[in-house]
C-alpha positions as CSV (number, residue, x, y, z in Angstrom):
1,M,-3.0,-13.0,-22.1
2,K,-6.0,-13.1,-19.9
3,Y,-4.5,-11.0,-17.7
4,F,-3.6,-8.7,-20.5
5,I,-7.1,-8.6,-21.6
6,F,-8.2,-7.9,-18.8
7,I,-6.3,-5.0,-17.7
8,A,-6.8,-3.6,-20.9
9,C,-10.5,-4.0,-20.6
10,L,-10.1,-2.1,-17.4
11,W,-7.8,0.4,-18.4
12,A,-10.3,1.3,-21.6
13,L,-13.7,1.3,-18.9
14,Y,-10.9,3.8,-16.8
15,A,-10.7,6.5,-19.0
16,A,-14.2,6.3,-20.8
17,Q,-15.0,7.0,-17.1
18,D,-13.1,10.1,-17.1
19,E,-14.6,10.9,-20.6
20,Q,-17.6,11.4,-19.2
21,K,-16.3,13.2,-15.8
22,V,-14.7,15.7,-18.0
23,A,-18.6,15.8,-20.3
24,H,-19.9,16.5,-16.2
25,A,-17.3,19.3,-16.0
26,N,-18.3,20.9,-18.9
27,N,-21.7,21.2,-17.8
28,E,-20.9,22.4,-14.3
29,F,-18.4,25.0,-16.0
30,G,-21.3,25.9,-18.2
31,F,-23.7,26.5,-16.4
32,R,-21.1,28.6,-14.2
33,L,-20.9,30.9,-16.8
34,L,-24.5,31.2,-17.7
35,Q,-25.1,32.2,-14.6
36,K,-22.5,35.3,-14.4
37,I,-23.2,36.7,-17.9
38,P,-26.5,38.9,-17.3
39,S,-29.7,38.5,-18.0
40,S,-30.3,42.2,-18.4
41,S,-27.7,42.3,-21.8
42,E,-29.3,44.2,-24.7
43,V,-26.9,42.4,-26.9
44,N,-27.6,38.4,-28.3
45,I,-24.9,36.7,-26.5
46,F,-23.4,32.8,-27.8
47,F,-20.8,31.0,-26.5
48,S,-19.4,27.5,-26.3
49,P,-19.1,26.0,-23.4
50,Y,-17.0,23.6,-24.5
51,S,-14.7,26.0,-26.6
52,V,-14.1,27.8,-23.7
53,S,-13.2,25.4,-21.6
54,T,-11.3,24.1,-24.1
55,A,-9.1,27.6,-23.9
56,L,-8.4,27.4,-20.9
57,T,-8.2,23.8,-20.3
58,M,-4.7,24.3,-22.2
59,A,-3.7,27.6,-20.1
60,Y,-3.9,25.2,-17.5
61,A,-1.5,23.3,-18.5
62,G,0.7,25.2,-18.6
63,A,0.2,27.1,-15.5
64,R,1.9,25.9,-12.3
65,G,0.5,26.6,-8.3
66,E,-2.3,29.0,-7.1
67,T,-3.5,29.7,-11.0
68,Q,-2.4,25.7,-11.8
69,H,-5.6,24.8,-8.6
70,E,-8.0,28.3,-9.5
71,L,-8.1,26.8,-13.2
72,Y,-9.0,23.5,-11.8
73,E,-11.8,24.6,-9.5
74,S,-13.5,27.0,-11.9
75,L,-12.9,24.4,-14.8
76,A,-15.0,21.8,-12.3
77,Y,-12.7,19.5,-12.9
78,S,-12.6,18.7,-8.9
79,A,-16.3,19.1,-8.8
80,V,-16.5,15.6,-11.2
81,G,-13.7,14.2,-9.4
82,L,-11.4,14.2,-12.6
83,A,-7.6,13.6,-10.6
84,P,-5.6,16.1,-12.1
85,D,-3.3,14.1,-13.4
86,H,-5.9,13.0,-15.6
87,V,-7.8,15.8,-17.2
88,F,-5.6,16.1,-20.3
89,N,-6.0,12.6,-21.2
90,A,-9.3,12.2,-20.5
91,H,-10.2,15.9,-22.0
92,A,-8.7,14.5,-25.9
93,Q,-10.2,11.4,-25.5
94,H,-13.8,13.2,-24.9
95,T,-12.7,15.5,-27.8
96,R,-12.6,11.8,-29.4
97,V,-15.6,11.2,-28.9
98,L,-17.5,14.5,-30.1
99,K,-15.9,14.7,-33.2
100,S,-16.7,11.0,-34.1
101,P,-19.1,9.6,-36.9
102,S,-22.5,11.0,-35.8
103,S,-25.6,12.4,-36.8
104,S,-24.3,16.2,-35.8
105,T,-20.4,17.5,-36.7
106,L,-17.9,18.8,-34.8
107,L,-15.2,21.1,-36.4
108,V,-12.6,22.1,-33.4
109,A,-9.2,23.6,-34.4
110,N,-7.0,25.3,-31.3
111,T,-3.4,26.6,-32.4
112,A,-0.8,28.7,-29.6
113,V,0.8,31.4,-30.9
114,V,3.9,32.6,-28.6
115,Q,5.6,35.7,-28.7
116,E,8.9,36.3,-30.7
117,G,11.7,35.4,-27.8
118,Y,9.7,33.6,-25.1
119,N,10.4,30.8,-24.1
120,I,7.8,28.3,-23.6
121,L,8.9,24.8,-22.4
122,G,8.9,21.8,-24.6
123,E,6.5,19.5,-21.9
124,Y,4.3,22.5,-22.2
125,L,3.9,22.8,-26.6
126,N,4.3,18.6,-26.4
127,I,0.5,18.2,-24.2
128,L,-1.0,21.0,-26.4
129,K,0.4,18.8,-29.5
130,Q,-0.7,15.4,-28.1
131,S,-4.0,16.0,-25.9
132,F,-5.5,19.1,-28.2
133,D,-4.3,19.0,-31.5
134,A,-2.7,21.8,-31.0
135,E,0.1,23.9,-33.4
136,A,2.5,26.6,-32.1
137,S,3.7,29.7,-34.3
138,V,5.9,32.2,-32.8
139,A,4.8,35.7,-33.6
140,N,5.6,39.4,-32.7
141,L,2.1,39.5,-31.1
142,A,1.8,43.3,-31.5
143,D,2.4,43.8,-34.9
144,E,-0.1,44.2,-37.6
145,Q,0.9,41.0,-39.7
146,S,-0.1,39.5,-36.4
147,L,-3.5,40.9,-35.6
148,S,-4.5,40.0,-39.6
149,N,-3.3,36.4,-39.4
150,I,-5.1,35.7,-35.9
151,N,-8.7,37.1,-37.3
152,E,-7.6,35.2,-40.4
153,W,-6.9,31.7,-38.2
154,V,-10.5,32.2,-37.1
155,K,-12.2,33.2,-40.1
156,N,-10.8,30.0,-41.9
157,H,-12.0,27.8,-38.5
158,T,-15.1,29.3,-38.4
159,G,-16.1,28.9,-41.7
160,G,-16.5,32.7,-41.4
161,K,-18.9,32.7,-38.6
162,I,-16.4,34.9,-36.7
163,E,-14.8,37.1,-39.2
164,K,-12.9,39.8,-36.9
165,L,-11.9,38.1,-33.7
166,L,-9.0,41.4,-32.4
167,S,-9.6,44.9,-33.5
168,E,-6.2,45.7,-32.9
169,P,-2.9,44.0,-31.8
170,L,-2.5,43.0,-28.8
171,S,-0.8,44.9,-25.5
172,T,3.6,44.2,-25.7
173,D,2.8,42.7,-22.6
174,A,0.7,39.6,-24.4
175,K,3.1,36.6,-24.2
176,L,1.0,33.6,-25.4
177,V,-2.3,33.6,-27.8
178,L,-4.4,30.5,-27.4
179,L,-7.1,30.0,-29.5
180,N,-10.0,27.4,-30.3
181,A,-12.5,27.3,-32.9
């Protein structure tokens, strides 16, 4: 029994270290992203590095080969030493930590909208559900109803702060929309 408790404690410590690596990767990614925004812009820009990295990590989950490697590097997971096979569990743990009761409130919502007739691997959908609490729905992404539904989802999950994300239907080439709010 002592060995089981010892192993459980080691696992918890290991998971906490990975969660911290996600926090550091998000910071690094955010600083890199901030450097890419033109300082001469005449409009105010607000972005959440956490939200951008979450959406890109959902894309990373479905990517393979060079694309997956480039996302892994861009999201700074390699820079902080987070093993590729630990990304999803560590990201899920990081989100739980951020959402845990404290003096601040963080609401997080993720979803995936898949083009009708386009096959998505069940493994990918499971990762989205388990690691990002993201449900997937199917729609014709190029029609007005999908545009309305996506904008309504964004409005509802941002407390009305973003009323309209998209102004026109997506291209017929679009196969998947990943949303984070």
